[in-house]
Backbone bond lengths (Angstrom), bond angles and torsions (degrees), N, CA, C in turn:
res aa  C-N    CA-C-N  psi(-1)  N-CA   C-N-CA  omega(-1)  CA-C   N-CA-C  phi
1 M - - - 1.462 - - 1.584 106.20 -
2 L 1.333 111.78 143.05 1.499 118.17 178.45 1.557 107.89 -66.90
3 N 1.392 111.66 149.21 1.461 117.47 167.61 1.517 109.00 -70.91
4 T 1.359 113.77 137.29 1.504 118.37 178.96 1.499 112.35 -126.51
5 Q 1.336 114.16 153.67 1.497 120.20 170.48 1.570 103.51 -122.63
6 I 1.353 111.76 123.13 1.447 119.32 -173.79 1.512 109.14 -108.52
7 H 1.379 114.84 134.74 1.479 120.71 179.61 1.505 105.94 -128.75
8 G 1.352 116.15 142.53 1.423 122.93 -179.33 1.539 110.67 73.99
9 S 1.300 114.09 -171.45 1.457 122.25 -173.95 1.567 110.10 -127.89
10 P 1.377 116.70 152.43 1.459 116.52 175.70 1.525 113.97 -57.78
11 T 1.386 114.27 141.58 1.458 118.98 -179.69 1.519 105.68 -137.70
12 E 1.346 116.88 -171.31 1.529 117.53 177.21 1.543 108.19 -70.49
13 Q 1.333 121.00 -15.90 1.402 121.01 172.76 1.537 112.19 -76.00
14 P 1.326 119.67 145.11 1.449 120.86 175.00 1.504 108.78 -63.40
15 P 1.341 118.86 152.72 1.449 121.68 175.26 1.531 112.81 -64.93
16 L 1.270 120.58 154.72 1.431 125.68 172.90 1.509 110.79 -103.28
17 L 1.342 118.89 118.19 1.430 124.59 178.90 1.479 108.73 -95.17
18 I 1.365 120.15 125.05 1.456 125.80 -179.99 1.515 108.06 -108.54
19 V 1.371 115.25 128.96 1.442 119.60 -174.81 1.580 108.61 -126.03
20 H 1.343 112.82 113.90 1.510 118.49 -176.31 1.465 113.35 -71.70
21 G 1.333 118.02 173.99 1.399 126.58 178.70 1.543 113.29 -96.91
22 L 1.345 115.25 -174.12 1.427 123.65 -179.64 1.530 110.97 -56.91
23 F 1.333 116.36 133.44 1.487 124.81 -177.76 1.531 114.05 68.92
24 G 1.332 117.08 8.71 1.482 119.80 -177.50 1.502 109.89 -97.64
25 S 1.311 113.48 -166.83 1.478 123.82 176.27 1.544 108.95 -164.94
26 A 1.298 113.44 171.07 1.460 121.97 175.21 1.589 110.47 -55.02
27 R 1.247 112.38 -39.60 1.531 116.27 -172.06 1.524 110.40 -61.89
28 N 1.373 118.56 -28.52 1.395 123.66 -179.66 1.625 109.79 -61.19
29 W 1.271 114.26 -21.22 1.526 119.41 -173.95 1.470 111.36 -110.83
30 G 1.296 118.47 14.45 1.478 122.40 -174.52 1.484 114.57 -58.42
31 V 1.354 118.74 -45.83 1.473 118.98 -177.85 1.495 111.92 -69.91
32 I 1.377 116.97 -42.40 1.416 120.12 -178.21 1.469 110.21 -67.71
33 A 1.375 117.45 -34.88 1.444 120.06 -177.19 1.507 110.34 -66.98
34 R 1.344 113.66 -41.18 1.531 118.27 177.27 1.514 111.01 -63.67
35 R 1.351 117.98 -40.45 1.438 118.87 -175.63 1.529 112.26 -74.60
36 L 1.326 119.31 -21.91 1.420 122.28 177.51 1.474 111.24 -89.53
37 S 1.316 119.95 -2.56 1.473 124.62 -172.76 1.539 115.27 -95.04
38 S 1.379 113.22 13.73 1.559 114.58 -176.25 1.414 110.56 -70.28
39 D 1.370 121.28 -26.57 1.472 119.61 -175.95 1.543 112.48 -125.77
40 R 1.319 115.71 14.77 1.405 118.25 -177.05 1.547 110.58 -167.56
41 E 1.374 116.57 165.28 1.389 117.37 171.91 1.539 113.86 -80.45
42 V 1.290 117.01 136.73 1.499 121.51 179.80 1.542 108.15 -115.80
43 I 1.265 116.88 128.32 1.462 123.38 -175.29 1.551 104.87 -119.55
44 A 1.337 115.36 111.72 1.541 118.88 171.50 1.500 108.31 -104.54
45 V 1.352 113.87 134.31 1.490 119.95 -175.17 1.524 111.77 -107.79
46 D 1.289 116.16 151.68 1.492 120.26 157.02 1.490 107.15 -89.53
47 Q 1.342 115.90 124.73 1.486 117.60 179.25 1.530 109.98 -73.90
48 R 1.306 117.34 164.29 1.454 120.54 179.32 1.558 109.83 -55.21
49 N 1.332 115.21 141.97 1.490 121.80 -179.88 1.528 111.24 69.10
50 H 1.296 117.29 17.72 1.437 121.63 175.24 1.557 109.54 -137.39
51 G 1.321 115.10 153.64 1.463 119.66 173.05 1.559 113.08 57.39
52 D 1.294 113.25 -130.23 1.449 120.57 -178.01 1.519 112.65 -107.97
53 S 1.358 115.76 16.87 1.445 119.37 173.58 1.533 111.51 -86.29
54 P 1.365 115.96 163.95 1.449 118.64 -178.25 1.508 112.50 -58.66
55 W 1.378 114.58 149.40 1.419 121.63 169.82 1.494 108.84 -90.74
56 T 1.332 119.50 136.54 1.407 123.19 -179.06 1.482 110.43 -131.68
57 E 1.360 117.42 171.92 1.474 121.87 -177.62 1.497 109.93 -90.96
58 T 1.351 119.31 -8.04 1.427 121.98 -177.91 1.539 106.75 -123.58
59 H 1.353 113.29 153.68 1.457 123.31 175.32 1.458 116.11 -147.72
60 S 1.359 112.41 55.87 1.452 121.04 -177.93 1.464 109.92 -92.14
61 Y 1.401 117.15 160.34 1.438 118.22 175.87 1.522 112.84 -71.85
62 A 1.274 119.07 -25.36 1.426 119.68 172.22 1.546 113.81 -65.45
63 D 1.301 114.71 -39.30 1.445 122.19 172.22 1.473 113.09 -63.35
64 M 1.311 119.35 -45.77 1.440 123.94 -179.52 1.485 110.73 -65.63
65 A 1.388 117.79 -40.49 1.429 118.64 177.20 1.538 113.18 -61.67
66 A 1.347 114.06 -40.92 1.452 120.79 179.07 1.517 110.55 -63.16
67 D 1.350 115.12 -35.92 1.500 116.32 176.38 1.492 112.57 -62.55
68 L 1.394 113.52 -40.33 1.445 118.92 -178.62 1.448 112.75 -69.10
69 A 1.352 116.36 -38.14 1.447 120.95 177.44 1.543 112.32 -58.48
70 R 1.316 114.24 -40.06 1.489 118.18 177.80 1.522 111.98 -65.06
71 V 1.277 117.65 -36.38 1.469 120.92 179.66 1.550 107.69 -66.40
72 I 1.354 117.37 -45.96 1.407 121.47 -179.01 1.500 111.17 -60.80
73 A 1.332 115.91 -47.67 1.407 122.68 177.93 1.528 113.92 -53.47
74 A 1.356 114.43 -35.11 1.470 118.85 178.45 1.482 113.37 -79.10
75 H 1.275 118.78 -8.54 1.475 122.70 -176.19 1.552 112.53 -125.39
76 G 1.315 114.96 40.92 1.484 119.40 173.12 1.543 116.57 107.33
77 G 1.333 116.11 -15.45 1.455 117.10 175.35 1.486 117.06 94.33
78 R 1.301 119.99 -11.38 1.500 120.26 179.04 1.594 105.39 -152.58
79 A 1.343 112.83 142.54 1.469 118.99 -178.29 1.520 110.82 -152.80
80 D 1.323 113.63 158.66 1.442 120.17 164.79 1.590 103.78 -83.56
81 V 1.302 115.45 145.06 1.477 119.54 -173.88 1.527 110.69 -129.65
82 L 1.350 114.41 124.35 1.459 120.02 174.33 1.524 109.63 -116.01
83 G 1.307 117.45 121.87 1.471 121.37 175.13 1.531 113.90 -126.54
84 H 1.294 118.35 141.82 1.404 124.75 179.90 1.483 110.87 -115.24
85 S 1.374 116.33 133.96 1.469 122.53 174.42 1.557 109.99 58.29
86 M 1.375 117.17 -125.47 1.486 116.88 175.85 1.518 110.14 -56.81
87 G 1.312 120.73 -35.41 1.424 120.45 174.90 1.568 113.08 -64.18
88 G 1.314 115.73 -28.41 1.461 118.26 175.01 1.556 113.09 -67.20
89 K 1.346 112.04 -37.01 1.470 117.12 176.26 1.567 109.06 -66.89
90 A 1.358 115.67 -43.17 1.468 118.28 -179.24 1.565 108.22 -65.39
91 A 1.297 118.08 -36.11 1.497 118.53 177.60 1.494 112.10 -70.26
92 M 1.308 118.83 -36.97 1.479 121.93 172.61 1.497 111.22 -60.86
93 M 1.342 115.24 -49.66 1.486 117.88 175.76 1.492 113.97 -54.03
94 L 1.347 117.52 -45.37 1.455 124.36 178.59 1.571 107.52 -56.11
95 A 1.319 116.99 -50.19 1.429 118.67 -175.25 1.581 113.93 -65.83
96 L 1.296 114.64 -30.38 1.446 119.93 178.07 1.566 112.61 -76.76
97 T 1.253 115.75 -34.33 1.490 121.64 -174.73 1.515 112.87 -98.24
98 H 1.366 118.54 -25.52 1.448 123.07 176.95 1.473 110.50 -132.70
99 P 1.369 121.67 59.27 1.441 122.47 -174.21 1.529 114.73 -59.31
100 D 1.351 115.25 -25.21 1.459 119.66 -177.58 1.597 110.91 -69.43
101 L 1.310 114.96 -15.86 1.472 119.71 -175.65 1.481 111.26 -90.52
102 V 1.351 117.02 -15.53 1.507 123.13 -169.82 1.534 110.59 -113.94
103 R 1.326 116.94 116.99 1.437 119.82 175.75 1.541 109.01 -84.76
104 R 1.251 119.68 -55.97 1.526 123.82 179.33 1.557 105.65 -132.60
105 L 1.366 111.30 142.58 1.432 119.91 -175.48 1.520 110.16 -118.07
106 V 1.290 118.38 128.69 1.520 121.67 174.11 1.578 106.32 -118.79
107 V 1.272 115.78 123.81 1.424 122.61 177.96 1.596 109.00 -115.03
108 A 1.335 114.81 115.67 1.419 120.39 -175.40 1.550 111.42 -101.15
109 D 1.360 110.81 115.09 1.473 121.83 176.24 1.504 113.23 50.35
110 M 1.334 113.55 53.52 1.460 116.61 175.38 1.600 106.68 -156.03
111 A 1.351 116.04 155.67 1.453 122.06 177.22 1.559 108.89 -136.40
112 P 1.295 116.95 159.25 1.451 118.95 177.71 1.502 113.03 -79.68
113 V 1.360 113.03 66.21 1.507 120.32 -177.83 1.479 106.09 -142.35
114 A 1.331 115.48 166.20 1.468 121.51 177.41 1.573 107.36 -86.86
115 Y 1.318 116.22 143.47 1.380 123.70 178.15 1.503 116.40 -113.12
116 D 1.284 121.41 158.51 1.488 125.44 -175.35 1.540 109.76 -116.46
117 H 1.379 117.79 34.63 1.434 118.84 -175.93 1.558 106.21 -94.07
118 G 1.314 119.64 22.25 1.467 120.92 -171.86 1.509 114.30 -61.92
119 H 1.363 115.45 -36.70 1.441 120.55 -176.18 1.561 113.29 -59.49
120 S 1.389 112.70 -51.27 1.441 117.12 -179.46 1.587 112.21 -64.74
121 H 1.329 116.80 -39.95 1.413 119.48 -177.29 1.539 110.55 -70.19
122 A 1.340 115.24 -35.32 1.415 119.31 176.40 1.597 111.37 -65.93
123 G 1.320 113.42 -37.06 1.472 119.87 174.06 1.506 112.40 -60.17
124 F 1.327 115.04 -43.10 1.529 117.01 178.26 1.495 111.53 -62.43
125 I 1.363 118.33 -42.51 1.431 121.09 -178.89 1.481 110.03 -66.05
126 D 1.355 119.51 -42.43 1.418 121.35 178.56 1.509 114.15 -62.87
127 A 1.349 114.19 -35.83 1.490 119.32 178.29 1.515 109.74 -69.72
128 M 1.255 120.73 -39.53 1.476 123.35 176.23 1.503 112.54 -66.78
129 Q 1.350 117.50 -42.51 1.457 123.04 176.98 1.512 111.06 -59.20
130 K 1.311 117.21 -42.48 1.466 120.10 -173.26 1.534 112.31 -92.87
131 L 1.294 119.53 -0.33 1.467 118.91 177.31 1.501 109.60 -67.13
132 D 1.380 111.00 127.34 1.516 117.69 179.20 1.530 106.34 -82.31
133 L 1.311 115.06 114.42 1.485 122.12 177.48 1.509 117.22 -98.90
134 T 1.348 112.19 11.79 1.455 120.73 177.43 1.570 109.72 -57.56
135 G 1.255 115.37 120.83 1.521 117.72 175.48 1.483 115.76 74.40
136 V 1.333 118.50 3.48 1.409 119.54 -177.24 1.569 110.20 -77.89
137 T 1.324 118.26 121.84 1.460 123.10 173.09 1.516 115.37 -120.84
138 L 1.322 114.49 -10.30 1.459 120.06 -179.21 1.477 110.54 -122.72
139 R 1.345 120.54 142.65 1.436 126.29 -179.47 1.501 109.66 -64.87
140 S 1.352 115.96 -31.83 1.480 119.25 179.58 1.553 111.87 -64.54
141 E 1.295 112.80 -33.91 1.526 116.54 177.23 1.471 110.04 -72.48
142 A 1.297 120.41 -40.56 1.475 122.26 175.97 1.518 109.24 -63.54
143 D 1.334 117.67 -36.82 1.440 119.02 -179.74 1.505 110.36 -65.99
144 R 1.355 115.25 -42.45 1.525 119.38 -179.49 1.535 109.73 -60.91
145 R 1.273 117.00 -38.52 1.491 120.32 179.83 1.481 112.56 -70.76
146 L 1.393 114.51 -40.61 1.488 120.41 -179.27 1.479 111.36 -66.83
147 A 1.334 117.87 -27.82 1.434 120.93 -176.05 1.458 114.32 -61.64
148 A 1.326 117.45 -22.86 1.451 124.78 179.20 1.520 111.16 -61.97
149 R 1.364 115.74 -25.90 1.458 122.16 -175.41 1.534 111.46 -114.73
150 I 1.272 116.59 -30.52 1.520 120.37 -176.07 1.577 107.64 -125.19
151 P 1.313 117.62 99.49 1.479 122.53 -176.23 1.528 113.93 -65.68
152 S 1.260 118.27 -26.74 1.501 121.69 -172.18 1.535 109.34 -74.64
153 E 1.336 117.61 118.34 1.444 119.55 -179.59 1.559 109.69 -68.39
154 Q 1.326 116.40 -35.12 1.435 119.04 178.45 1.540 112.09 -63.53
155 V 1.288 117.64 -45.46 1.467 122.76 177.67 1.500 112.11 -59.25
156 R 1.355 113.55 -47.50 1.504 118.66 178.31 1.534 111.67 -58.43
157 A 1.294 116.50 -47.04 1.464 121.72 -179.67 1.509 110.90 -55.98
158 F 1.333 115.35 -42.96 1.498 120.88 -179.04 1.513 108.72 -66.95
159 L 1.308 119.16 -52.23 1.455 122.99 -178.21 1.554 111.50 -58.21
160 L 1.326 114.32 -41.84 1.472 119.18 -174.40 1.560 111.98 -68.64
161 Q 1.265 119.21 -13.33 1.476 122.11 173.68 1.502 111.34 -64.58
162 S 1.425 116.71 -17.48 1.422 119.41 -179.56 1.513 113.49 -105.48
163 L 1.375 113.67 15.32 1.436 119.69 176.44 1.584 108.42 -95.56
164 D 1.301 115.00 120.48 1.496 121.57 -178.70 1.543 107.46 -90.50
165 L 1.298 117.79 98.76 1.523 121.33 175.59 1.485 114.93 -81.78
166 K 1.385 116.02 -7.48 1.446 118.86 177.76 1.500 113.25 -84.04
167 A 1.326 114.76 -16.30 1.450 120.92 179.15 1.520 109.08 -73.02
168 D 1.216 118.08 156.40 1.494 124.22 177.08 1.533 109.80 -128.43
169 P 1.377 116.12 102.89 1.396 128.32 -0.55 1.488 114.28 -76.67
170 P 1.345 120.90 171.23 1.440 121.15 176.88 1.499 113.44 -58.20
171 R 1.323 118.98 147.45 1.499 119.15 -177.69 1.494 107.44 -148.17
172 W 1.413 111.14 157.42 1.476 119.14 174.73 1.542 106.80 -79.07
173 K 1.344 114.36 141.59 1.526 120.56 173.70 1.576 108.27 -91.41
174 L 1.335 115.02 37.87 1.406 121.63 179.48 1.508 106.55 -137.43
175 N 1.358 114.76 134.44 1.419 120.93 178.48 1.496 108.28 -82.67
176 L 1.330 113.27 78.43 1.496 117.95 -170.63 1.467 116.15 -62.75
177 D 1.356 117.92 -30.68 1.467 119.90 178.98 1.494 110.27 -64.86
178 V 1.424 114.60 -48.45 1.442 116.81 -177.80 1.563 110.87 -67.82
179 L 1.360 119.87 -40.30 1.406 121.76 177.59 1.507 111.57 -60.92
180 E 1.319 117.56 -36.18 1.463 121.83 177.74 1.561 109.85 -64.93
181 S 1.305 116.48 -49.50 1.459 121.27 -176.66 1.485 113.90 -68.34
182 H 1.350 118.76 -19.67 1.452 124.20 -179.46 1.541 115.07 -111.96
183 L 1.358 112.71 13.92 1.453 118.52 -175.51 1.537 112.84 -60.26
184 A 1.357 114.39 -45.23 1.495 115.88 177.95 1.515 111.69 -58.37
185 E 1.331 118.71 -40.67 1.454 123.75 179.14 1.496 110.71 -65.09
186 I 1.348 117.97 -36.06 1.491 122.41 179.54 1.550 109.94 -67.87
187 L 1.343 117.73 -36.44 1.448 120.48 -173.41 1.563 108.02 -85.45
188 D 1.298 116.00 -13.42 1.491 119.55 -177.73 1.512 107.42 -86.55
189 W 1.296 115.81 178.83 1.476 124.54 174.15 1.504 107.14 -133.52
190 P 1.293 122.52 117.36 1.382 121.91 -174.17 1.549 110.70 -73.90
191 A 1.329 113.75 146.88 1.518 118.31 -179.98 1.477 112.94 -68.63
192 T 1.301 118.45 64.05 1.484 122.13 -175.42 1.519 107.68 -85.94
193 P 1.376 115.74 121.65 1.482 118.97 -179.54 1.548 112.04 -72.64
194 G 1.344 112.43 172.78 1.462 116.01 173.01 1.484 113.78 100.96
195 Q 1.341 113.46 172.74 1.475 123.03 -179.89 1.477 110.73 -135.56
196 F 1.337 115.82 151.08 1.545 121.87 168.04 1.524 101.97 -107.72
197 D 1.305 116.16 116.78 1.447 118.72 -176.31 1.519 113.75 -94.71
198 G 1.401 116.96 -2.92 1.362 122.29 178.50 1.542 114.98 -74.91
199 P 1.331 116.24 173.32 1.456 119.16 179.49 1.516 112.05 -59.07
200 A 1.303 117.93 132.37 1.446 122.70 178.10 1.515 113.15 -139.56
201 L 1.291 119.94 133.38 1.456 125.60 179.68 1.534 107.44 -115.70
202 F 1.364 114.55 124.37 1.465 119.09 171.95 1.541 107.52 -109.09
203 V 1.329 114.35 104.96 1.449 121.29 -178.09 1.547 108.82 -107.72
204 H 1.337 114.97 133.18 1.395 119.69 -179.59 1.521 115.93 -134.23
205 G 1.254 117.73 161.69 1.427 122.03 175.71 1.543 110.23 -77.23
206 A 1.315 118.04 127.76 1.477 122.82 -175.76 1.560 111.82 -55.16
207 Q 1.377 116.43 -29.47 1.406 122.52 -175.86 1.513 112.27 -97.92
208 S 1.351 117.19 6.24 1.481 122.49 -176.95 1.529 105.00 -92.48
209 D 1.436 112.80 154.63 1.416 119.78 175.03 1.580 110.48 -109.21
210 Y 1.278 117.42 16.94 1.469 121.23 -177.53 1.530 111.80 -81.26
211 V 1.328 117.48 -30.67 1.497 120.39 -176.90 1.522 106.45 -121.16
212 K 1.318 116.49 86.13 1.479 119.87 -179.38 1.477 109.54 -88.04
213 P 1.346 116.57 156.96 1.472 119.62 -177.90 1.581 111.28 -58.67
214 E 1.297 116.26 -31.77 1.515 118.16 177.17 1.474 114.95 -65.69
215 Y 1.366 118.25 -13.53 1.428 122.59 178.84 1.512 113.11 -82.33
216 R 1.323 116.97 -14.31 1.465 119.57 -174.45 1.487 115.25 -59.36
217 P 1.361 120.41 -38.95 1.489 121.19 179.48 1.583 109.48 -59.02
218 A 1.384 116.52 -43.09 1.435 118.24 178.27 1.483 112.10 -64.72
219 I 1.305 120.27 -37.70 1.444 123.08 177.99 1.572 110.20 -66.02
220 L 1.317 115.58 -48.06 1.481 119.59 -178.75 1.557 112.56 -66.14
221 A 1.316 116.44 -30.59 1.454 119.97 179.31 1.518 112.54 -61.56
222 Q 1.351 116.31 -33.07 1.495 116.42 -177.64 1.538 108.79 -112.84
223 F 1.280 119.68 -14.60 1.451 121.87 176.41 1.523 109.54 -130.48
224 P 1.266 116.64 73.75 1.484 122.66 -169.41 1.514 114.67 -64.23
225 A 1.440 118.62 -18.81 1.376 117.77 177.27 1.533 114.08 -97.15
226 A 1.345 113.57 16.40 1.474 119.61 -173.72 1.555 112.81 -58.80
227 E 1.329 115.26 136.65 1.410 121.94 168.49 1.535 108.19 -111.58
228 F 1.324 118.72 155.26 1.439 123.18 -177.78 1.509 111.47 -125.94
229 A 1.386 112.20 143.62 1.473 120.89 -180.00 1.492 108.57 -145.44
230 A 1.262 116.14 144.47 1.558 122.24 177.48 1.533 108.40 -118.07
231 I 1.331 115.30 141.15 1.460 124.03 175.22 1.525 105.89 -100.89
232 E 1.345 118.77 108.39 1.453 119.87 176.59 1.492 114.16 -62.81
233 G 1.345 115.54 146.95 1.425 119.66 178.12 1.538 115.25 74.88
234 A 1.328 115.91 10.76 1.481 118.87 -177.60 1.507 112.00 -124.17
235 G 1.250 115.35 150.66 1.503 123.47 174.10 1.511 108.98 -105.76
236 H 1.370 115.59 -143.18 1.389 121.75 -173.32 1.570 109.98 -67.02
237 W 1.342 117.83 -34.13 1.430 120.86 -177.78 1.566 108.41 -91.64
238 L 1.358 115.29 52.88 1.443 118.72 -174.92 1.543 115.13 -59.29
239 H 1.313 118.01 -31.53 1.470 120.27 -178.58 1.577 111.37 -73.43
240 A 1.376 114.68 -25.19 1.486 116.06 175.00 1.486 112.68 -91.13
241 E 1.395 117.89 -28.88 1.441 120.93 -175.87 1.549 112.11 -83.83
242 R 1.255 118.53 -31.59 1.513 125.68 177.79 1.501 110.88 -140.06
243 P 1.390 114.41 64.34 1.456 118.45 -173.91 1.543 114.81 -60.71
244 R 1.322 117.04 -41.34 1.475 119.05 -174.45 1.534 108.85 -67.88
245 E 1.327 116.35 -43.42 1.459 120.05 179.27 1.575 110.89 -64.77
246 F 1.346 115.90 -42.22 1.421 119.18 176.64 1.522 112.84 -62.89
247 E 1.313 121.17 -43.53 1.394 127.84 179.25 1.592 108.96 -58.92
248 S 1.342 113.95 -44.56 1.465 118.40 -179.31 1.554 113.26 -61.97
249 V 1.326 116.96 -39.60 1.451 121.62 -178.40 1.522 107.95 -70.49
250 V 1.355 116.37 -43.44 1.531 117.93 177.83 1.465 110.34 -63.26
251 A 1.314 119.25 -48.73 1.485 123.44 -177.00 1.514 113.61 -59.70
252 D 1.331 114.82 -39.45 1.493 116.78 175.74 1.487 114.05 -64.69
253 F 1.372 114.80 -39.29 1.450 119.84 -179.01 1.529 114.42 -69.34
254 I 1.283 117.66 -45.03 1.470 120.66 -178.22 1.506 112.67 -75.87
255 A 1.298 116.72 -18.16 1.506 121.41 177.50 1.510 110.45 -74.76
């Protein structure tokens, strides 16, 4: 079973399941999860090979959807589901393969298409694998060393949330070898048949290139009730760049 972080308490509203993206974890969503838990239980998960969830030899969207289905089954059998990036694809797969478990679907900055961001993601994995953690006790020191390979302060700050400095020796809470070997599969979109006819919101960052206008036919083909929203001033990390605006859009939709 996936590791979960639970906020709020069960109410007459279905729980909200939050599914993070590649290299993320439930803790990335802590503030948003708490703020959305005023009228319902909010369950944020660590996906397989991330955070405190089990490490496995596979990392397919079918497997990730099955993981999410088990979490929903353990919390009442039906939920609203919010997924970002890789988590958005896992949430879409869940809705297509277990539509009875999903009341409303929110997909954040992702479409059911294949992406070609493999080079940058592979570079992040390589940088984490090669980071010398000898003697590192402070995140600031890890950040200084990682800066030699990853110039973006924002990207480093995000990745370093998955560095466990309490472990001896320090370790990544990411199964980097498996994520590396399955990266092409993660960036792809399997030819999964079917439709999810329930309410679906595809929200994207206005400055992101992950949800282009030309992707709408693919979205509507499998999610015919899809609505679309853009968060101004945000890119792919829309929930981190414009959290209050993002929360407002999600809260209005699931209400």
